[in-house]
N, C-alpha and C positions, 0 to 999 in steps of 0.2 A: 436647443436640447440638458438643460438644467441641474447640474452635477453637484447631487447634497450631499452633506456629511448623515450615517448610518441611520441616529433618532431619526432627522429632520424628515429624510426618506422618506420612515415609516410611519411619523407626523402626515406626512404628504401626500401617503397613499390611501391610507382611514379618509382626506376628504375626497381623494380621486375615488373611491370605494359610493360616498355618499352623494358625490359630484352625480354618477351614472347609476345610482341603484337603480333608476325607472327606465332609464334609456341608456341604452348606449356598452359598451364589454369596455374590460379591461388586458390590456397584454399585458400577460410578463413576462418578458424574459434573460436568461440567467445565463453569462459566458464568459468562459475565461480570458483573464485579461492579462498581456504580459508588461502594461504599462507605459507598453509603446501609441503615442497618436501619429504616430506619421507609416505611410507605407510600404510593405517592406518593398528594399529599393529591386533596381534591372542585373543582369547581371556586367561581372564587370565594375561594379560603385560596393563600396565597404559595405557588410551587414552588419544589423542592427543588433547592437550583442541578446543575448541568450538571459533573462533574468535567474536567480537564485530562485526569486518565488515567486509564483503564478499567486494575480490577485482575481479577485470574482466580480465582473460587473454586471449589477443588474438595476434593468430598465421599468418603466411601467407606465406605458402609453394609453389612453382616456381620450378621441377625438382629438383636438389638438393639442391636448398638456402632455410633453414627455414629464418621467423626470429619470434621472440616473443616480447610481452612489455606485460605492468601489469599498467591496469588504476586503479583508485582509485577511487570509487562511487560518490562523492563529481567533479569530471573531467571526467566525463564519455558522461558527454551533450556535452562541450566542445570539446574532442575527435569525438564521432561524425559526430561533425558539420566538421570539419578536416577532416576525413574519405570522408566523402561526398564530399567535397571543391575538392578530389583530385583524388578523383573518376570518380567526369563526366569532369573532365579534361583529361581525361585516356581511357576515352572510345569513342574519339572523333571517332575512327577507327572503326564499328561498319558496319554492311550490315545491311540496311532497308528488311527482309524478306518478300516475295511477300507471300497477304493471297489465302490461296487455299481452290475455294468452295467447299464445299462438293454436293455430290448428297441428295436428300431428298428423304427420304423415301414413298416408294409407299403406298396409302393407301386404302385395300380395301373395 
């Protein structure tokens, strides 16, 4: 998995949208990240310190291509706005679904 800067991540995300437009899908994951790359130690060993500020780990996967970035809490609103703009520009090819009318249940 490739860890990218926030702006580079958004550029690569748009490329993933274009690559998977006609076949495939993109899985987008957002998680709270404490900054530790190691698993939690077992009992009896010293615990990892709790961070003062949590981060946000964002991943995008399309087939075998995986990208990720870490966003600080203070930058999350700016990142979400940039992500929303890239999402709006990339979903213009979706087909409109026809609404199916369901039969009303008979009352006796």
